[in-house]
C-alpha positions, 0 to 999 in steps of 0.5 A: 269226418275230419272237419267235424272233429275240429273245434271250429265245427264242434264249438264255433262260438267258444273257438271264436272267443278263444281266438279273440283272447289270443289276439288281444293277449288276454288269455287266462292262465287256467280253464276248466272245460266242461263237456264230453270228449265228443262235444270238443273238450280235447279239440278245443284245448288242442286248437288253442295250442295250435294257435299259440304255436303255429307260425303260418296262420291266415288273416283270421288266425287259423292255424294251417294244421300242416306245418311242422309245429302244427303236426307236432301238436296234433301228433302229441310230440310238441315239447311245450304241449304237455298232455296228461290223461287218466290211466285206468281209473285215475291220473296216477301219482307218477303223472302228477310228479311229472306235471309238477316237474314240467310246471317248474320248467320254462318252454323248451322252444319259446316262452309259451307252454300249454298243459292239457289235463284230461279227466280232471275229475279223476285227480285224487284230492291230494293230487289236485291239491298238490297242483293248486299253486301251479294252477293258481300262479303257473308263471308267464306264458303258461296256460293250463286246460283241465278237461272233464265231463262232470264239473261237480266231480272236480274239487271246488278249490280247483274250480275256483282257480280256473275260468269254467267254460261249459261247452254247448251240446252238439247239434242233433243232426251232427251227432246223428251223422257222426254215430251213423258213420260209426255204424251205430243203428238209428234206433240206438242213436238217442242212447249213444247221444245220451252216453256222450259217445264220440264217433270213435267210441261208438264204433268201438262199442259196436264191435261184436254188437256189444252196444245192442246186446248191452241195451237189450240186457239192461232193458230186460233187466229193467223189466224184471226189476220193475215187475219185482222179479227176482230173476233180475238178480240172475241177469247180473251173473249171466249178463252184466258180468260178461258184458262188463269185461272192462271198466269202460264197458262197466261205466256204460252199462251203469249209465244205461241203467241210469238212463232207463230209470231216468226215462221211467221217472219222466214218464211217470211224471207225464213227460212224454216228449220223445226228444227227452227220452233215451230209451225212446223206442221202448217208450210205451213199454216203459210207461206200461211197466212203471204204471203199477208203481208209485211216483215215490218208488220210481223216484227212489229207484232212479236215485239209487241208480245214480248212487250205484254209478258213484259207488263204482267210482269209489273202487267198489267192485262192479259185481257188488255194485250191480248186485246190491243195486238190484236187491235194493231196487227189488225192495223198493218195487215191493214198497219196502224203503227200509234199506234205502233209508238205512243207507241214507243214514250211513 
């Protein structure tokens, strides 16, 4: 599906806007591209680099994508296109030092230089602050693209020095087709789309049926928690720790937890349109399970799941996050908000 993975197919309007800026020579020095990878953040930044360096563009400025310059950009081997991405949980100190050194250099083969920083939200505060002066005044011919799925996780001081562009969600049919080609079953399509999975990520999570097993695990756990069943705590030991074998999978599991409680909150508030739900196939069962609970209980539970996701980003162990989340949710389902209020005071 090479055609569909290009920026012009994923984000045609924004790609056209960048093409016009390049043609007029008014490209800004720094952009913050907001969206999931499958929405085209990487593809869009790469497309700009191609248009800046390709010597064989057609009448509309489209790069040919086959010349040596294009191939070096696409393969990550162009000396004047510098890419940084998180290694593990964050962009490392050594990577930041490398970026700062590269910012201080002129282009190797010309007067233009492009920096693509993926996972900008993983820059620590000190790392981001150390790059501020380069982002604000990078020098002539230097263009910086910071990519993030979560604008709110990027320092405001960084955002203020960039032009922020929020990518449009992909057409549902395109997402559906990509996920089907990746082997994701149709009933899991709304969940995979909600997770923001690219076709490659979807295919990876389908290996050994990891995604279907994880969805069942999370929903069984939800049923027990919503019913106030302490066996839900056992699921952490017997299921979550096994399925969350690495950080990427841990994040997906917590996202699934957040999504099922979000659906519960929507249904509690009588929002029943299927297209707004992720656990769409289980809509009736979710509605039945949360019927005995108050709107406040479901709201607090949903908020706690969001907090659990943030705790993992703060280097708290996955086991501790899920265990504490489960215990707190069980208290809320019993009508006890004392621990939740205490955590808010802290």
